N, C-alpha and C positions, 0 to 999 in steps of 0.2 A: 266911752269906748261904753258899751252894750258889756254881761259878761257871760256872754258868746263869744260875743269878738274873741276877748280874752282867752278866753277856754279855747280856739279855734287855732287863736295864736300862737298858746302854750306847746301844741300838737302835732304843729309844723316844726316851733325848734324842737323838739323831743325825737319827733319823727328826722330830722335832720342832721341831733348829732348823736343818733345811733348810725345812720348812714355812713357804708364804710365808703372814704377817698374816694374817689375814680384812677384814682395814680395808684398801679397795683405798684407792689411792698419787690426791693430786688431778690428774686429766688436768694432763699437759702444754702449752703454745704450738705447739710443734713436733709432738706428735699432735693437735691439731686442726689445725694448717695444713696437716702429709699427709692429713688424712682428705676437704679440700674444697676439687674445685679452681677455677683463679684463672677467672674469668669477662670476660679480657680475647681470650680468641681459642689462648690458647700453649695448651688442651691438657694444662700440668701442673699439678700441687698450690697453692694457694698456698704450702705450704712451698719446692718449686724453681720456683718463673716466677722467671725471671730477666732481667726487662725491668725496666728501671732506670725510677723513679716510676713502678710500674704502678697508671697507673688503678680498675685495681682490685682490685688484690693487695694490696696499700699501707695502702685505709680496708679491708679484711677482717683486715690481722691486725691494725693500731689496735681496732681492732672485739672482735677474740678479746682481748684484755690486759685493755679494759677490764673483758669478764664475767665471765676467770678475776678478776680484781684485786675482780669482787662476789661471788666467789663460785660460780658456776653450772656446772654440769656438763656434761660433756662431751655428754650427753644434749641436754641443754635450748641451748649452741651449737650442732647442729650443726641442732637440731628450729625455730630459728630462722630457720638460713641457710637453710635449704627451703622453708618459709613464705615466705623471699623472693625464693631461686632459682628453686625449683620440684626437683625431684631430682635438675634432672643440675648440679646442686653437689655430690652425693657422688661422693665418688675412687670407691668402689668402692657398687655397686647393694645394698638392699637386696632381704630375700625375698619383699614383701608387693606383690599386686594382679599385673601381671603381668610385675614378673619374676626370681619363682621361675617363669615359662616359658624366657623369659631363660634361667637357667642352667641349667638342666634339658635343654632344646632340645640340643646339641651332643654331650650323651652319651650324650641316645637315640637318633640320628641314626646316633652309633659305634657300639651297639648291635644295632640293626634291621641297619648292612650287614656283621656282620660273622656276623648270625644265618642274612640271606639270602646269605650264602659261603658257610658251615656247610649248608645248604640243601644250596645246589645244586652242589661236592664233593663232598657225600652222595651226590644222585642220580646222577655223571658215576662214583665209584667207587666203585660199587653195583654186585653182579652183576648175569649174566641172571636170568631169571623162572627157564630150566630148569637153571641152574646150570652150565653150562655156558659152556666160551668158544670165538668162530667157530673155525670152522676155517680154519685157516694158509693162505694161495692159491696156494700151491705145492704142496698136497695134488689140485692135478689135476694128473693122467696126462702132458696137453697141452700146461700146464705145465712138467715134471720135461726132457721130453725139449726141449722150444724151450732149458730153464736148459742143461744140455747139450751142446747143438750149441752155441749162444753159446758158450762155455767150452774144447772143442776148439778150436770158431778164432779165439779169440785163444789157445791156447796152440800155435799153427803159424803165428801170424804175428811175425816174428822185431823 
C-alpha cells in the first residue's frame, strides 16, 4: 500500500469515528423539561422553575418521568402536553400555522426598513438631472463686494 492510501484510510477512519451514530439517543428528563414552559405564571421552563413545591411544575416533572419510563418519545410527550395546555406550553414556538408569520415579521420589517433607507439615501445623494452642481452663493458680485467690505471692517477694528 502506498503512503497516500494509508493517509486516506486513516482519514476515513477518523471521519467515521467522529461521526455520531445514526440511532438517536433517548430524550432526557431535563431536555423535555426545558422544552416546556411552567404553567404557574413564572414564565420559566419546567426545569428552571424555582418555586418550591410548584403546583404546576412538580406534577409536570412527575408526568414526564412516568412517560419516559414507559418509553415514550420526546415528540409524543410534547404533543400530549400541547394537547392539554395548548401551544403556550412550548418554550419555543413551532413554525406551523400562524407562528411562521410571527417568526418572519421582525426579519421582514428590518429588511423593509433597510430597503427604504437605501432608497431615501440614494435619492438624496443622486446628482442633479443636468449633472451640474448648483452655483455657489458667493458667485454673486454683490455678495462678493459685501464680504470684502465686512472683512476690511473686521481687520481695521482693534
